[in-house]
BALOBA-1460 file (C-alpha; in Angstrom, 3 decimals):
// residues 352
<rec num="1" residu="m" x="-69.817" y="63.672" z="83.685"/>
<rec num="2" residu="s" x="-68.081" y="61.682" z="80.989"/>
<rec num="3" residu="e" x="-65.091" y="59.436" z="81.624"/>
<rec num="4" residu="c" x="-63.622" y="60.808" z="78.419"/>
<rec num="5" residu="i" x="-62.950" y="64.431" z="77.604"/>
<rec num="6" residu="e" x="-61.631" y="66.047" z="74.448"/>
<rec num="7" residu="i" x="-59.167" y="68.915" z="74.159"/>
<rec num="8" residu="d" x="-58.391" y="70.381" z="70.760"/>
<rec num="9" residu="g" x="-59.620" y="67.233" z="69.020"/>
<rec num="10" residu="r" x="-57.624" y="64.836" z="71.222"/>
<rec num="11" residu="k" x="-59.671" y="62.341" z="73.231"/>
<rec num="12" residu="i" x="-58.441" y="61.827" z="76.795"/>
<rec num="13" residu="g" x="-59.426" y="58.955" z="79.069"/>
<rec num="14" residu="g" x="-58.609" y="55.400" z="80.030"/>
<rec num="15" residu="a" x="-59.222" y="54.077" z="76.528"/>
<rec num="16" residu="h" x="-56.706" y="56.492" z="75.018"/>
<rec num="17" residu="l" x="-52.961" y="57.094" z="75.234"/>
<rec num="18" residu="p" x="-51.891" y="59.242" z="78.206"/>
<rec num="19" residu="y" x="-52.152" y="62.961" z="77.542"/>
<rec num="20" residu="v" x="-48.783" y="64.562" z="78.297"/>
<rec num="21" residu="i" x="-48.741" y="68.246" z="79.266"/>
<rec num="22" residu="a" x="-45.442" y="70.131" z="79.340"/>
<rec num="23" residu="e" x="-45.809" y="72.943" z="81.872"/>
<rec num="24" residu="m" x="-43.715" y="75.958" z="80.898"/>
<rec num="25" residu="s" x="-44.574" y="77.897" z="84.072"/>
<rec num="26" residu="a" x="-41.783" y="80.424" z="84.707"/>
<rec num="27" residu="n" x="-39.118" y="78.550" z="82.774"/>
<rec num="28" residu="h" x="-38.963" y="81.164" z="80.025"/>
<rec num="29" residu="n" x="-37.055" y="83.241" z="82.606"/>
<rec num="30" residu="g" x="-38.334" y="86.479" z="81.146"/>
<rec num="31" residu="n" x="-37.192" y="85.797" z="77.582"/>
<rec num="32" residu="i" x="-39.827" y="85.256" z="74.907"/>
<rec num="33" residu="d" x="-37.337" y="83.516" z="72.625"/>
<rec num="34" residu="t" x="-36.785" y="80.964" z="75.390"/>
<rec num="35" residu="a" x="-40.558" y="80.553" z="75.579"/>
<rec num="36" residu="f" x="-40.692" y="79.869" z="71.847"/>
<rec num="37" residu="s" x="-37.892" y="77.319" z="72.200"/>
<rec num="38" residu="i" x="-39.678" y="75.550" z="75.045"/>
<rec num="39" residu="i" x="-42.778" y="75.210" z="72.866"/>
<rec num="40" residu="a" x="-40.726" y="73.853" z="69.967"/>
<rec num="41" residu="q" x="-38.871" y="71.374" z="72.178"/>
<rec num="42" residu="a" x="-42.124" y="70.170" z="73.759"/>
<rec num="43" residu="k" x="-43.543" y="69.496" z="70.331"/>
<rec num="44" residu="q" x="-40.375" y="67.692" z="69.235"/>
<rec num="45" residu="a" x="-40.394" y="65.561" z="72.393"/>
<rec num="46" residu="g" x="-43.905" y="64.328" z="71.646"/>
<rec num="47" residu="a" x="-45.921" y="66.193" z="74.271"/>
<rec num="48" residu="d" x="-49.604" y="66.649" z="73.522"/>
<rec num="49" residu="a" x="-49.789" y="70.141" z="74.978"/>
<rec num="50" residu="i" x="-47.779" y="73.042" z="76.299"/>
<rec num="51" residu="k" x="-49.282" y="74.897" z="79.228"/>
<rec num="52" residu="i" x="-48.532" y="78.391" z="80.442"/>
<rec num="53" residu="q" x="-49.767" y="80.470" z="83.382"/>
<rec num="54" residu="t" x="-51.757" y="83.653" z="83.025"/>
<rec num="55" residu="y" x="-51.484" y="86.212" z="85.791"/>
<rec num="56" residu="r" x="-49.819" y="89.477" z="86.678"/>
<rec num="57" residu="p" x="-48.300" y="90.075" z="90.084"/>
<rec num="58" residu="d" x="-51.159" y="92.352" z="91.059"/>
<rec num="59" residu="t" x="-53.817" y="89.819" z="90.028"/>
<rec num="60" residu="i" x="-52.392" y="87.068" z="92.200"/>
<rec num="61" residu="t" x="-51.143" y="88.849" z="95.337"/>
<rec num="62" residu="l" x="-50.546" y="92.228" z="96.967"/>
<rec num="63" residu="d" x="-47.361" y="94.299" z="96.761"/>
<rec num="64" residu="s" x="-46.623" y="94.064" z="100.460"/>
<rec num="65" residu="a" x="-43.618" y="93.201" z="102.594"/>
<rec num="66" residu="l" x="-45.709" y="92.410" z="105.657"/>
<rec num="67" residu="p" x="-44.985" y="89.007" z="107.248"/>
<rec num="68" residu="d" x="-47.974" y="87.330" z="105.580"/>
<rec num="69" residu="f" x="-46.431" y="88.043" z="102.178"/>
<rec num="70" residu="q" x="-42.861" y="86.930" z="102.963"/>
<rec num="71" residu="i" x="-41.473" y="83.584" z="101.754"/>
<rec num="72" residu="h" x="-39.233" y="82.110" z="104.426"/>
<rec num="73" residu="d" x="-38.553" y="78.553" z="103.216"/>
<rec num="74" residu="g" x="-37.907" y="76.555" z="100.072"/>
<rec num="75" residu="l" x="-36.655" y="77.556" z="96.653"/>
<rec num="76" residu="w" x="-37.948" y="81.115" z="96.854"/>
<rec num="77" residu="a" x="-36.981" y="82.017" z="100.417"/>
<rec num="78" residu="g" x="-36.199" y="85.702" z="100.946"/>
<rec num="79" residu="k" x="-38.656" y="87.025" z="98.377"/>
<rec num="80" residu="t" x="-42.081" y="88.471" z="98.858"/>
<rec num="81" residu="l" x="-44.925" y="86.871" z="96.961"/>
<rec num="82" residu="y" x="-45.118" y="89.939" z="94.742"/>
<rec num="83" residu="q" x="-41.416" y="89.716" z="93.916"/>
<rec num="84" residu="l" x="-41.745" y="86.018" z="93.084"/>
<rec num="85" residu="y" x="-44.661" y="86.553" z="90.726"/>
<rec num="86" residu="e" x="-43.077" y="89.609" z="89.132"/>
<rec num="87" residu="w" x="-40.084" y="87.385" z="88.382"/>
<rec num="88" residu="a" x="-42.097" y="84.369" z="87.254"/>
<rec num="89" residu="h" x="-45.089" y="85.682" z="85.335"/>
<rec num="90" residu="t" x="-45.634" y="85.355" z="81.604"/>
<rec num="91" residu="p" x="-46.261" y="88.879" z="80.226"/>
<rec num="92" residu="w" x="-49.739" y="89.201" z="78.835"/>
<rec num="93" residu="e" x="-48.472" y="90.694" z="75.604"/>
<rec num="94" residu="w" x="-46.639" y="87.421" z="74.954"/>
<rec num="95" residu="h" x="-49.807" y="85.354" z="74.990"/>
<rec num="96" residu="a" x="-50.982" y="85.978" z="71.435"/>
<rec num="97" residu="p" x="-47.590" y="85.262" z="69.800"/>
<rec num="98" residu="l" x="-47.106" y="82.160" z="71.974"/>
<rec num="99" residu="f" x="-50.549" y="80.840" z="71.045"/>
<rec num="100" residu="d" x="-49.903" y="81.600" z="67.363"/>
<rec num="101" residu="y" x="-46.527" y="79.856" z="67.433"/>
<rec num="102" residu="a" x="-47.838" y="76.737" z="69.164"/>
<rec num="103" residu="r" x="-50.691" y="76.465" z="66.704"/>
<rec num="104" residu="k" x="-48.280" y="76.877" z="63.814"/>
<rec num="105" residu="l" x="-46.224" y="73.965" z="65.171"/>
<rec num="106" residu="g" x="-49.296" y="71.824" z="65.766"/>
<rec num="107" residu="i" x="-49.097" y="71.507" z="69.544"/>
<rec num="108" residu="t" x="-52.055" y="72.365" z="71.761"/>
<rec num="109" residu="i" x="-51.542" y="75.370" z="74.033"/>
<rec num="110" residu="f" x="-53.681" y="76.378" z="76.990"/>
<rec num="111" residu="s" x="-53.199" y="78.028" z="80.351"/>
<rec num="112" residu="s" x="-53.928" y="78.267" z="84.043"/>
<rec num="113" residu="p" x="-55.795" y="81.530" z="84.674"/>
<rec num="114" residu="f" x="-55.581" y="83.046" z="88.138"/>
<rec num="115" residu="d" x="-58.413" y="85.553" z="87.973"/>
<rec num="116" residu="s" x="-61.346" y="86.527" z="85.764"/>
<rec num="117" residu="t" x="-59.316" y="89.006" z="83.685"/>
<rec num="118" residu="a" x="-56.939" y="86.199" z="82.788"/>
<rec num="119" residu="v" x="-59.890" y="84.070" z="81.672"/>
<rec num="120" residu="d" x="-61.139" y="86.935" z="79.521"/>
<rec num="121" residu="l" x="-57.731" y="87.296" z="77.876"/>
<rec num="122" residu="l" x="-57.551" y="83.581" z="77.175"/>
<rec num="123" residu="e" x="-61.084" y="83.519" z="75.803"/>
<rec num="124" residu="n" x="-60.060" y="86.215" z="73.323"/>
<rec num="125" residu="l" x="-57.290" y="83.843" z="72.213"/>
<rec num="126" residu="n" x="-59.801" y="80.966" z="71.939"/>
<rec num="127" residu="a" x="-57.981" y="78.799" z="74.464"/>
<rec num="128" residu="p" x="-59.202" y="75.211" z="73.975"/>
<rec num="129" residu="a" x="-59.152" y="74.304" z="77.693"/>
<rec num="130" residu="y" x="-58.310" y="75.592" z="81.155"/>
<rec num="131" residu="k" x="-56.298" y="74.302" z="84.084"/>
<rec num="132" residu="i" x="-57.031" y="75.283" z="87.665"/>
<rec num="133" residu="a" x="-53.786" y="75.273" z="89.636"/>
<rec num="134" residu="s" x="-53.651" y="73.484" z="92.985"/>
<rec num="135" residu="f" x="-53.355" y="76.709" z="94.959"/>
<rec num="136" residu="e" x="-56.553" y="77.992" z="93.280"/>
<rec num="137" residu="a" x="-58.578" y="74.800" z="93.823"/>
<rec num="138" residu="v" x="-60.225" y="76.494" z="96.825"/>
<rec num="139" residu="d" x="-61.202" y="79.566" z="94.766"/>
<rec num="140" residu="l" x="-64.689" y="78.352" z="93.911"/>
<rec num="141" residu="p" x="-65.794" y="81.608" z="92.272"/>
<rec num="142" residu="l" x="-62.823" y="81.377" z="89.881"/>
<rec num="143" residu="i" x="-63.666" y="77.751" z="89.108"/>
<rec num="144" residu="k" x="-67.276" y="78.708" z="88.328"/>
<rec num="145" residu="y" x="-66.137" y="81.577" z="86.099"/>
<rec num="146" residu="v" x="-63.818" y="79.288" z="84.146"/>
<rec num="147" residu="a" x="-66.569" y="76.671" z="83.902"/>
<rec num="148" residu="s" x="-68.908" y="79.263" z="82.413"/>
<rec num="149" residu="t" x="-66.740" y="79.334" z="79.269"/>
<rec num="150" residu="g" x="-67.980" y="75.845" z="78.421"/>
<rec num="151" residu="k" x="-64.401" y="74.702" z="77.737"/>
<rec num="152" residu="p" x="-62.890" y="71.493" z="79.145"/>
<rec num="153" residu="m" x="-61.332" y="72.001" z="82.577"/>
<rec num="154" residu="i" x="-58.567" y="70.256" z="84.490"/>
<rec num="155" residu="i" x="-58.390" y="70.840" z="88.241"/>
<rec num="156" residu="s" x="-55.196" y="70.056" z="90.126"/>
<rec num="157" residu="t" x="-55.811" y="68.877" z="93.689"/>
<rec num="158" residu="g" x="-52.513" y="69.494" z="95.486"/>
<rec num="159" residu="m" x="-53.086" y="70.361" z="99.175"/>
<rec num="160" residu="a" x="-56.851" y="69.794" z="98.804"/>
<rec num="161" residu="d" x="-58.510" y="67.288" z="101.105"/>
<rec num="162" residu="a" x="-61.359" y="65.040" z="100.032"/>
<rec num="163" residu="e" x="-64.009" y="67.610" z="100.956"/>
<rec num="164" residu="e" x="-62.259" y="70.424" z="99.099"/>
<rec num="165" residu="i" x="-61.862" y="68.263" z="96.002"/>
<rec num="166" residu="a" x="-65.577" y="67.491" z="96.056"/>
<rec num="167" residu="e" x="-66.367" y="71.201" z="96.465"/>
<rec num="168" residu="a" x="-64.163" y="72.130" z="93.501"/>
<rec num="169" residu="i" x="-65.846" y="69.497" z="91.329"/>
<rec num="170" residu="e" x="-69.275" y="70.689" z="92.383"/>
<rec num="171" residu="a" x="-68.344" y="74.314" z="91.602"/>
<rec num="172" residu="a" x="-67.223" y="73.284" z="88.119"/>
<rec num="173" residu="r" x="-70.490" y="71.450" z="87.557"/>
<rec num="174" residu="e" x="-72.555" y="74.346" z="88.860"/>
<rec num="175" residu="g" x="-70.646" y="76.672" z="86.547"/>
<rec num="176" residu="g" x="-71.596" y="74.598" z="83.534"/>
<rec num="177" residu="c" x="-68.496" y="72.492" z="82.878"/>
<rec num="178" residu="k" x="-69.374" y="69.369" z="80.913"/>
<rec num="179" residu="e" x="-65.857" y="68.017" z="80.383"/>
<rec num="180" residu="l" x="-63.876" y="67.866" z="83.597"/>
<rec num="181" residu="a" x="-60.683" y="66.120" z="84.684"/>
<rec num="182" residu="i" x="-58.845" y="66.146" z="87.988"/>
<rec num="183" residu="l" x="-55.164" y="65.651" z="88.734"/>
<rec num="184" residu="h" x="-53.688" y="64.033" z="91.801"/>
<rec num="185" residu="c" x="-50.881" y="66.327" z="92.904"/>
<rec num="186" residu="v" x="-48.404" y="67.017" z="95.690"/>
<rec num="187" residu="s" x="-47.610" y="70.716" z="95.850"/>
<rec num="188" residu="g" x="-44.010" y="70.385" z="96.925"/>
<rec num="189" residu="y" x="-41.242" y="71.750" z="94.706"/>
<rec num="190" residu="p" x="-39.758" y="69.226" z="94.272"/>
<rec num="191" residu="a" x="-41.923" y="66.572" z="95.899"/>
<rec num="192" residu="p" x="-40.511" y="63.232" z="97.099"/>
<rec num="193" residu="a" x="-41.993" y="60.172" z="95.424"/>
<rec num="194" residu="e" x="-43.034" y="58.704" z="98.765"/>
<rec num="195" residu="d" x="-45.412" y="61.633" z="99.303"/>
<rec num="196" residu="y" x="-47.414" y="60.776" z="96.212"/>
<rec num="197" residu="n" x="-49.407" y="57.796" z="97.494"/>
<rec num="198" residu="l" x="-50.390" y="56.865" z="93.970"/>
<rec num="199" residu="r" x="-52.997" y="54.384" z="95.181"/>
<rec num="200" residu="t" x="-55.108" y="57.504" z="95.675"/>
<rec num="201" residu="i" x="-55.617" y="57.692" z="91.892"/>
<rec num="202" residu="p" x="-57.922" y="54.653" z="91.515"/>
<rec num="203" residu="d" x="-59.813" y="55.837" z="94.599"/>
<rec num="204" residu="m" x="-60.334" y="59.259" z="92.981"/>
<rec num="205" residu="i" x="-61.587" y="57.567" z="89.835"/>
<rec num="206" residu="a" x="-64.008" y="55.415" z="91.839"/>
<rec num="207" residu="r" x="-65.255" y="58.362" z="93.927"/>
<rec num="208" residu="h" x="-65.782" y="60.897" z="91.184"/>
<rec num="209" residu="g" x="-66.044" y="58.995" z="87.897"/>
<rec num="210" residu="l" x="-63.872" y="61.599" z="86.180"/>
<rec num="211" residu="v" x="-60.867" y="61.455" z="83.902"/>
<rec num="212" residu="t" x="-58.021" y="61.503" z="86.402"/>
<rec num="213" residu="g" x="-54.339" y="62.173" z="85.997"/>
<rec num="214" residu="l" x="-51.160" y="63.234" z="87.764"/>
<rec num="215" residu="s" x="-49.423" y="66.554" z="88.180"/>
<rec num="216" residu="d" x="-45.942" y="65.327" z="89.013"/>
<rec num="217" residu="h" x="-43.328" y="67.408" z="90.830"/>
<rec num="218" residu="t" x="-40.822" y="64.619" z="91.436"/>
<rec num="219" residu="l" x="-37.411" y="64.890" z="89.832"/>
<rec num="220" residu="d" x="-37.628" y="61.901" z="87.489"/>
<rec num="221" residu="n" x="-40.243" y="59.998" z="85.493"/>
<rec num="222" residu="t" x="-40.753" y="56.918" z="87.658"/>
<rec num="223" residu="t" x="-43.749" y="58.285" z="89.551"/>
<rec num="224" residu="a" x="-45.472" y="59.463" z="86.388"/>
<rec num="225" residu="i" x="-44.962" y="56.178" z="84.556"/>
<rec num="226" residu="t" x="-46.199" y="54.220" z="87.559"/>
<rec num="227" residu="s" x="-49.330" y="56.360" z="87.742"/>
<rec num="228" residu="v" x="-50.388" y="55.209" z="84.276"/>
<rec num="229" residu="a" x="-50.641" y="51.653" z="85.588"/>
<rec num="230" residu="l" x="-53.027" y="52.938" z="88.259"/>
<rec num="231" residu="g" x="-55.312" y="54.704" z="85.807"/>
<rec num="232" residu="a" x="-53.774" y="58.140" z="85.204"/>
<rec num="233" residu="s" x="-54.909" y="59.466" z="81.815"/>
<rec num="234" residu="i" x="-53.117" y="62.835" z="82.019"/>
<rec num="235" residu="i" x="-49.495" y="63.463" z="82.976"/>
<rec num="236" residu="e" x="-48.314" y="66.999" z="83.660"/>
<rec num="237" residu="k" x="-44.638" y="67.802" z="84.286"/>
<rec num="238" residu="h" x="-42.765" y="71.096" z="84.446"/>
<rec num="239" residu="f" x="-40.482" y="71.489" z="81.432"/>
<rec num="240" residu="t" x="-37.353" y="73.561" z="80.884"/>
<rec num="241" residu="l" x="-34.518" y="73.793" z="78.405"/>
<rec num="242" residu="d" x="-31.921" y="73.717" z="81.198"/>
<rec num="243" residu="r" x="-32.473" y="72.603" z="84.778"/>
<rec num="244" residu="s" x="-29.545" y="74.747" z="85.888"/>
<rec num="245" residu="g" x="-30.977" y="77.849" z="84.209"/>
<rec num="246" residu="g" x="-31.537" y="79.632" z="87.504"/>
<rec num="247" residu="g" x="-35.223" y="80.445" z="87.022"/>
<rec num="248" residu="p" x="-37.951" y="80.012" z="89.645"/>
<rec num="249" residu="d" x="-38.990" y="76.538" z="88.459"/>
<rec num="250" residu="d" x="-35.981" y="75.274" z="86.504"/>
<rec num="251" residu="s" x="-34.550" y="73.087" z="89.256"/>
<rec num="252" residu="f" x="-37.556" y="70.732" z="89.461"/>
<rec num="253" residu="s" x="-38.367" y="70.617" z="85.736"/>
<rec num="254" residu="l" x="-37.639" y="68.027" z="83.055"/>
<rec num="255" residu="e" x="-35.076" y="68.733" z="80.366"/>
<rec num="256" residu="p" x="-35.810" y="67.886" z="76.705"/>
<rec num="257" residu="h" x="-34.303" y="64.386" z="76.687"/>
<rec num="258" residu="e" x="-36.293" y="63.553" z="79.834"/>
<rec num="259" residu="l" x="-39.531" y="64.766" z="78.275"/>
<rec num="260" residu="v" x="-38.829" y="62.536" z="75.276"/>
<rec num="261" residu="a" x="-38.464" y="59.606" z="77.681"/>
<rec num="262" residu="l" x="-41.655" y="60.548" z="79.540"/>
<rec num="263" residu="c" x="-43.717" y="60.649" z="76.336"/>
<rec num="264" residu="r" x="-42.252" y="57.337" z="75.173"/>
<rec num="265" residu="d" x="-42.446" y="55.459" z="78.459"/>
<rec num="266" residu="t" x="-45.933" y="56.534" z="79.522"/>
<rec num="267" residu="k" x="-47.150" y="55.369" z="76.106"/>
<rec num="268" residu="t" x="-45.415" y="52.019" z="76.611"/>
<rec num="269" residu="a" x="-46.895" y="51.675" z="80.111"/>
<rec num="270" residu="w" x="-50.400" y="52.315" z="78.767"/>
<rec num="271" residu="q" x="-49.932" y="49.871" z="75.892"/>
<rec num="272" residu="a" x="-48.672" y="47.223" z="78.321"/>
<rec num="273" residu="l" x="-51.881" y="47.474" z="80.373"/>
<rec num="274" residu="g" x="-54.012" y="46.194" z="77.496"/>
<rec num="275" residu="q" x="-57.001" y="44.154" z="78.621"/>
<rec num="276" residu="v" x="-57.759" y="40.912" z="80.426"/>
<rec num="277" residu="d" x="-56.570" y="38.261" z="77.968"/>
<rec num="278" residu="y" x="-55.483" y="34.706" z="78.710"/>
<rec num="279" residu="g" x="-55.140" y="33.773" z="75.056"/>
<rec num="280" residu="r" x="-51.907" y="33.068" z="73.238"/>
<rec num="281" residu="k" x="-50.297" y="36.282" z="72.022"/>
<rec num="282" residu="s" x="-48.943" y="36.829" z="68.523"/>
<rec num="283" residu="s" x="-45.375" y="37.144" z="69.809"/>
<rec num="284" residu="e" x="-45.680" y="33.702" z="71.439"/>
<rec num="285" residu="q" x="-46.841" y="31.754" z="68.405"/>
<rec num="286" residu="g" x="-43.381" y="30.822" z="67.184"/>
<rec num="287" residu="n" x="-42.307" y="29.584" z="70.599"/>
<rec num="288" residu="v" x="-45.097" y="27.079" z="71.206"/>
<rec num="289" residu="k" x="-42.950" y="24.365" z="69.643"/>
<rec num="290" residu="f" x="-40.364" y="24.864" z="72.377"/>
<rec num="291" residu="r" x="-42.745" y="23.948" z="75.211"/>
<rec num="292" residu="r" x="-42.412" y="20.568" z="76.909"/>
<rec num="293" residu="s" x="-44.047" y="17.434" z="75.546"/>
<rec num="294" residu="l" x="-43.612" y="13.660" z="75.779"/>
<rec num="295" residu="y" x="-40.805" y="11.917" z="73.882"/>
<rec num="296" residu="f" x="-39.735" y="8.305" z="73.719"/>
<rec num="297" residu="v" x="-36.339" y="7.831" z="75.349"/>
<rec num="298" residu="k" x="-35.765" y="4.220" z="74.265"/>
<rec num="299" residu="n" x="-36.378" y="2.163" z="71.161"/>
<rec num="300" residu="l" x="-39.613" y="0.164" z="71.201"/>
<rec num="301" residu="n" x="-40.845" y="-2.523" z="68.844"/>
<rec num="302" residu="a" x="-44.404" y="-2.846" z="67.617"/>
<rec num="303" residu="g" x="-46.481" y="-4.447" z="70.367"/>
<rec num="304" residu="d" x="-44.209" y="-3.372" z="73.246"/>
<rec num="305" residu="v" x="-45.844" y="-1.859" z="76.290"/>
<rec num="306" residu="v" x="-44.937" y="1.701" z="77.148"/>
<rec num="307" residu="t" x="-43.302" y="1.745" z="80.594"/>
<rec num="308" residu="p" x="-42.671" y="4.838" z="82.756"/>
<rec num="309" residu="d" x="-38.982" y="4.827" z="81.858"/>
<rec num="310" residu="a" x="-39.751" y="4.753" z="78.129"/>
<rec num="311" residu="i" x="-41.049" y="8.317" z="77.966"/>
<rec num="312" residu="r" x="-40.003" y="11.686" z="79.359"/>
<rec num="313" residu="s" x="-41.296" y="15.243" z="79.427"/>
<rec num="314" residu="v" x="-38.755" y="17.333" z="77.511"/>
<rec num="315" residu="r" x="-38.526" y="20.210" z="75.117"/>
<rec num="316" residu="p" x="-39.586" y="20.691" z="72.258"/>
<rec num="317" residu="g" x="-43.350" y="20.512" z="72.060"/>
<rec num="318" residu="f" x="-44.158" y="18.277" z="69.090"/>
<rec num="319" residu="g" x="-45.372" y="15.364" z="71.217"/>
<rec num="320" residu="v" x="-48.395" y="14.688" z="73.376"/>
<rec num="321" residu="p" x="-48.699" y="17.154" z="76.324"/>
<rec num="322" residu="p" x="-47.085" y="15.903" z="79.575"/>
<rec num="323" residu="k" x="-50.453" y="15.831" z="81.379"/>
<rec num="324" residu="f" x="-51.296" y="12.642" z="79.450"/>
<rec num="325" residu="a" x="-48.271" y="10.677" z="80.691"/>
<rec num="326" residu="n" x="-50.327" y="8.455" z="83.029"/>
<rec num="327" residu="n" x="-52.769" y="7.679" z="80.231"/>
<rec num="328" residu="i" x="-49.962" y="6.583" z="77.917"/>
<rec num="329" residu="v" x="-48.076" y="4.335" z="80.331"/>
<rec num="330" residu="g" x="-49.446" y="0.804" z="79.833"/>
<rec num="331" residu="c" x="-50.428" y="1.329" z="76.189"/>
<rec num="332" residu="r" x="-48.846" y="-0.701" z="73.411"/>
<rec num="333" residu="v" x="-47.108" y="0.852" z="70.434"/>
<rec num="334" residu="n" x="-48.525" y="-0.199" z="67.080"/>
<rec num="335" residu="a" x="-45.271" y="0.379" z="65.182"/>
<rec num="336" residu="d" x="-41.588" y="0.453" z="65.869"/>
<rec num="337" residu="v" x="-40.516" y="3.715" z="67.479"/>
<rec num="338" residu="a" x="-37.043" y="5.133" z="67.921"/>
<rec num="339" residu="a" x="-35.653" y="6.947" z="70.909"/>
<rec num="340" residu="a" x="-35.928" y="10.749" z="70.629"/>
<rec num="341" residu="s" x="-39.125" y="10.539" z="68.583"/>
<rec num="342" residu="a" x="-42.233" y="12.379" z="69.701"/>
<rec num="343" residu="v" x="-44.997" y="10.470" z="71.419"/>
<rec num="344" residu="t" x="-48.121" y="10.810" z="69.282"/>
<rec num="345" residu="w" x="-51.539" y="9.279" z="69.666"/>
<rec num="346" residu="g" x="-51.163" y="7.634" z="66.264"/>
<rec num="347" residu="v" x="-48.483" y="5.190" z="67.419"/>
<rec num="348" residu="l" x="-50.416" y="4.058" z="70.507"/>
<rec num="349" residu="s" x="-52.940" y="1.270" z="70.887"/>
<rec num="350" residu="d" x="-55.231" y="0.467" z="73.786"/>
<rec num="351" residu="k" x="-53.657" y="-0.470" z="77.082"/>
<rec num="352" residu="a" x="-52.391" y="-4.004" z="77.471"/>
């Protein structure tokens, strides 16, 4: 597997700027015009991609009110799974116009499929990549089916333990995936930053040798920005026009101004990483003259011996470096020197 993948012509990996995915999820709230606006705002904010979810209620769960299908806690308490997904899904007839609109705007669009029929729909739309959601990371047959498309894949690992992550990766490989990335994720909505244990990211990179990123469900950008310093090459955040919009995912999603900040600040974090470099930087060149150096602090006549109290280490830096002070004490000056003049080798003779 390569440590660089490419989606829609954009290279993704440690040597490239972080790839920012704006996850629409259910934030269209059943209105296609809102979906169009989310795509437009994601593009304007600087995101690399907009991601949707492709399922119907009956492809993801059963229409049952039995206890197994009831949601008792969290944001969606009181609903059945079927009711939640009926509320949250992106109608399949929207997919073609959403893909067309995103392509018109010049932002990559792809999706998380939740069954083989969703993959088939997305293949008909020539989706450039696929995302496996955390809850589907244990569905190895689905992973293999997606992998069989030959498209790049991103697998989110929320709730998966080390063994399950390895199994998902192996399924993708067995299915034929050549370009694979994984995302560290905490499947809480929202998730507290302290649950993220971001030091897991470099361990994932070392274990699997794959492009690795973060699917972030915290309420601000700090966790995502920090992850870049630990090697995250992909950042995925839920995105909405209005956090108070009342939809299934609005309350833990970024608003447009926050997505702008995420795109800007993850780029800055990546640029700040740079490479190992002890050399003088371009922005420092003009300040070298303000470093400390040796200056005469009293008038001396030609032939006088330089005593310890005749020189001092001060700013600016036009004199001999302070490390040579002991070498200079005991030398004679070969010309008159005035206080506040720089100590230079040219005015010094051998020691007396």
